[in-house]
N, C-alpha and C positions, 0 to 999 in steps of 0.2 A: 315321722310319716312312714306308714307301712309301704313296702314294695308291692307292686302288682303281682298276682299269682302267675306262676309259670304255666302256660296253657299247653296241654299235650293232647295229641291225637294218637290213638292206638290203632295200628293197622296190622291185621293178621287174618288169614283165611280160616283159622281154627277158632270155633266158638269158645273152646276151653282156654286157649292161650289168650284170647281177647279178655276173658274174665280174669285170668290169673294176673296178667300184666296190669289191668285196671285196678285190681284189688291191691297189688303191691304199691302202685303209684299213689293210691289214696292214703297210704301210711306216711307220706312226706308232707310236712307243713308247707303252706304257700304253693301248693301244686293243684291244678284243676284239670281233670280229664274232661276235655270239652267234647269228645266224641270218639266213635270207633268206626272202622271201615273193614270190610271183608275182602277187598281186593284193591289193586292199584288204581283202577279206573274210578272206583268210588272214593278212594283216598284223595285223588286229585280234585274231585268235585267238592269234597268236604274241606280240603285245604283252602280252596278259593272262598268257601262260605265262612269258615270258622277262624281262619288265620291264626293257627296255633304257633307257638314259639318252638315247639319240639315235636317230632314224630318218632314213635317207636315203630320200626318198619320191618316186617317179616321179609326175608329174602326170597323165599320160595312161595309164590302164589300163582294161581291160574290166571291166564290173560296177561295183564301187565304186572310183572314181578317187581320186587324191591329195587333192583338195578334200573328198571325202566322208570320207576317213580323218581329215583335220584337223577336220572338224566333229564327228566322234565323239570325238576327243581333247579337244575343248573341254569336253565334258561330264564329263571326269575331274577329280578334285581335284588330282592330281599327274601330269600328262601328261608324256611325254618330249618333248625338243626335236625339231624337224624341220628338215632341210635339203632343199629341193626340187630335183629334177632336171628342168629345163625344156627344151623344144624351142625352137630359135631361130626362132620364127615369131610373127606378130602374135597368133595364138590362144594360143600359149604365153606371150606377154607378159601378155595379159589374165588368164590363169589364174594366173600367178605373182603378179601384183598382188593378186588375190583371196586367194591363199595367204598372202601376207605380212600381209594384214589379218586373216586367221584365226589368226595367231600363229606362223607359220613363222619360224624364226630367220633364215634366209637362203636363197639359191638358187644353183645353178650351172647353166651351160648344158651340155646333153648334147653330148659331142664329135661332130663330123661328119667326122672324119678318115678317110682311105681305109685306113689300116693300124691294127692293134691297138696297136702300139707308140706311134704318134702319138696315138691316143686316150688311152692311159695317161698320156702326158706332159701332154696338155692337161688331163685331169681331175685329175691330180696337182697341177698348178699352181693350179687353181681350188678344188679341194675341200679339200685338206689345211690351208691357212690358215684356212678357215672352221670346220673341225672343231676346230682348236687354239683358235680364238677362242671357240667354244661351250664347250669344256672349261674355259677360263679363266673365262668368264662364270659358268658353273655353280659352279665352286669359289669364286669371289669372292662370289657370292650366299649360298652356304652358310656361308662364313667371316665375312661381314659387311663393311661398307664399310671399316673400319679396317685390314683385312688385304689389301685389293686390291693395293696397291703391292707388297707382299711376294710375293704370288702371281704377279704379272706379271713381276717381276724379282728372284728370290730372292737374287742376289748383290749387289744394290745397294739403297741406301736412298734413297727419293725425298725431295727437299726439301719442307718444309712450304709450303703455299700462302701467297703473300705477300698482304698487304692491298692491295686494289684498289679504287679509286674511279673512277666513270665520269665522263667529261667532260660538262658540262651544255650540250649543243648539240643542237638539233633536227635529226635526220638527214634527208637527202634521198633516201637509198636504204638498203635492208636487203640485205646479202649473206650468204647462209647456205650452210654446207657440212655434209654429212652422208653417212654410209655405212651400215654394218651396223645394222639396226634403224631405218633412216631412214624407210622408207615408213609404218610404224606411227606413228613420232614425228610425221611431217608430217601424217598424218591426224588426229592428236590436236591439233596446233598450228594449222594453217592455217584450218580451218573456224571457229575462234574469233575470227579477225580480222574486224572489221565491215566493211560496205560503204563506210564513210567513212574507212577506213584509207588515207589518200591519199599513200602512199609506195610506190614500186615495190619488189618483193621478187625478188631474183635467187638462184637455187638451183643448187648442184651436188650432185646425188645420184649416187653411184657406181653406175652401171647400164649395161648394154650398149645398143646401138641397139634401137629399137622398144619397149624396156621403159620408157624415160623418157617416151615419148609415151603409153603406156598409163597410167602413173602420173599424168601431167598430166591426161589425159581423166577419169580416175577422181576426182581431186581437184576438177576443175572442176565436177563435178556436186554436190559437197558444200559448196563454198566460196561466200561472198558476193562475193569478188573473182574476177576472171577469171584462170584458170590455163591455161597452154599451154606446150608445148615451144617453146623459142626458135628463131627462124630468123634467119639473117644479115640485118642491116639493120633488125630490129625496133627500134622506139623504146622507150626505157626511160621509161615514163610512169606516173603515179599510178594506183592501182587494178589494176595488172597484176602477176601472179606468173609469172615466166618460169623454166622449168627447162632447164638445159643438156642438149642432146641427147646420148644415149649414143654413145660412140665418137668424139666431137668435143671440142674445147676451146672455151670461151666466155669472152669478155672484153668490156669496155665501152670505148667510144671517144667522145671529144667530137667532135661534128659540127656546127659552127656554134654555134647556141644550144641544141641538143639533144644528148642522149646516145643512142648507138645500140649495138646488140649486134653483135659480130663473132663468127661461128662459124667455126672454123678447123680445119685438119688438122695443126696444130702437134704436135710429139711429146708423148708422155705425160710427166707429171711425177709423181714418187713412184709410178711404175708405174700412174698413173691418167690416164684420158682419158674424161670430163672430170676436171679437177683443181681442187681448192679453191684451192690456192696460185695457180694461173694466173688464176682469176677475182679473188681477193682482191687480187692485185698490181695489176691494172688498176683495180679499184675504189679502192684507195689513191691511185693516180696521178690518177684522174679526179675523185674526190669529196673526198679528203683527210679533214679533220676532220668533214665533213658526211656521213660514212658510218656505218652501224651494222653491225658484224660479228656473226655468230652461228655458233658451232661446236658441232656436236651429235654424237650417238652414232656410233661407227664404229671400225673397225680401223685401225691404223697412225697416222701423224702428218701426213697430208696436211692442210694448212691451218695448221700451226704457223708456218711462215715467213710465210704471208700474214697471220696475226694479228700477227706482229712488225711487218710493214710498215704495217698499219692502225694499230697502236699508235703507231708513230713519226710517223705523219701526224696524230695527235691524235684518231683515231676511237675510239669506245667499242666494246667487244666483250662480248657475253654468251656464256656457255658452258653447255650442259646439264650438270647436276651429276652426280657419280659414281653416286649411288644410282639415279637414273632412267634411266641409260644401259643399253642392252643390252650394249654393249662400251665400256668407259671407255678408249678409245684416243685418238681425235682431240682431245677436249677436255682431256686430261690435262696436256700440257705448257703450253698457254696458261694454264690455271688455276695450275699450279705456278710459272710464270714471272711471275705477277702481271699478265698481259696481259688477262685476262678475269675477269668476275665469274660465279661458279657459281650457276645458277638451276635449280630443279626444273622438269621438263618441264611440270607442270600449272600453273606460274606464269609460264611463258615468254611466253605470249600477252599476259598482263596487263602484263608488263615492256615488251614491244614497243609496246603501245598507250600506255603512260605516256610512253615516250621520244618517240614520234611526236607526241603531243598537248602536248608541252612548249610553254610560252609563247615566242613569238618573241623576247621581250625577253631570254630566257636564251641566245640564240644569239650567236655572235661571228663 
């Protein structure tokens, strides 16, 4: 029995972008563009009439903008999902961070190419994977956790998660990787960490340049710990949360008696820059068994190889569990391979605090 098509409403004040987005979406099987809207007010009217499953939503529109539409959607009992189209500007980054806090599924950057064909190619590579991820996430939630592996890969059966026990060692660093759904998850997790959480936290969140700085600034206002976008040469020290800058790679390096951040232009890994694998590899080399890895919601499998390296070095790894993930991609293999212990998002901060407050006598 075939699944019903994913119904999408395209909202943008630009006639060109409405056409470009509509043309890109038509390339996906089992997707139906049910309508377009030129501003937020029209969008709300069409949402009530057409009842789409997903909205592609421009952030900057006259009258009611994308954030205004999201605020209205939050008042609904069963709102559609939203993928934001954002300008590659500092203002666009701040608005996008706010949109993700308001419940947007994800975002893509508006193409800035000189030709329509180049714009189509850029938008296709950015938007289509996120629409597919939304469709999978929606079906998985409707089917229930037990059906997620089948929905993701109908022709293969996933192995049952192995029993995993965490090494009893007090960590000297927490290394965390996250992607789709990450900003909301981080806003849920990080403000719960107390000011006496005396272990540095290093984060890779898949985001473009400027957007990671906006995310860090936003989190810094909410957290008891200092949160900032990392810079080359920063010292990895207790009480600091450092987020890898978008468009760069971040690793750690021993420098005498201290550990410092290196921000590089090294190539992408798993099509990601920053890459979780890139960070985790350096953390495994530098901290070994005294690291604590955390892998959270996101598309793809960036971080899987890094988790394997951390596990071989004797480090403990926590993973966001299937039910609380927006997209159960990045934590999936580490959990299935027995590398990580699955933890619900609302219990993850408590687990981190328990690990960090372990008695020194338990360390080796």
